[in-house]
N, C-alpha and C positions, 0 to 999 in steps of 0.2 A: 505492499499501499504504500502510497506515495503523499507525503506530509505537505499539507498549504501551509506558504509560508508567506508574508509579506516584508516589503522593504521599508524599512524606517531610515534609513541612511545610507547615500551610496555616491562617494564620489572620490578622487583620486588618491586620497589618504588612506579610506576605511572606510566599509559597510558594514551596515548594522541590519540583521534579518531577524523576524520573531519568526516561529513556527505556533499555528493555530491550533496546536494538539495540547490536552493536560498531562502533563505540565509543558507550558509551553518555553520551546528553549529560545535564549536569544543571541546569537552569535555572532561578536565582535570581530571582524578578519581586518587586521591591518596590511595594506597593501607594501609592498618594495620600494615605493616613492620616499625618499628622507624628507625629515620635517630639516627646515634649514633655518627658522628663525624662532622665537620663543612665541612670537606672535601668531604662528601656523601650531604651535602645541598648546596655545588657549583656543585657537580657533576648532582645531579638530575634536582636543577631547572636553571642551566646555560642550560642544554639538551631542558628543556620544553623553555626555552627562546629562544634558536638558532631555535628552530622549531617553535613558534609562528611568529616570527619577520618578516618573507617573507611573511607571510597571509596576504592577501588586508582584511584588517579593515572593510570596505565599504560594505562587502561580507560576512563576519564571526560573529557571535556571540559568544563568549565564556560562558562557564560553569564549573565551579572550583566546583567539590565536592571534598569536603577533611573531610567528615562525618565519615571516616574509621581510619583516620589519628589520632594516640597518639600524645597529647602535649606533652612539652615539655619546659620548662623556669625554670629548675632548674640555681642554679649558677655556676655551671661546664660547663653547656652549652650555657647559656647566656655569 
């Protein structure tokens, strides 16, 4: 059986999809595109946060897939 899902966010940095079953699976998938500025970090993760906040936590499971996200911890970024 195929699960129905809906796209909550889909942009160049991240996608957020929710399956419509019970419990619902919310999948946050980070793309391979690097975040270059702190403004981009705020924009992307702020949007994800605003999307997740209204979801009923008792009815959803969250999966964060960060495997493709490039790491960055150089001094200029930190």
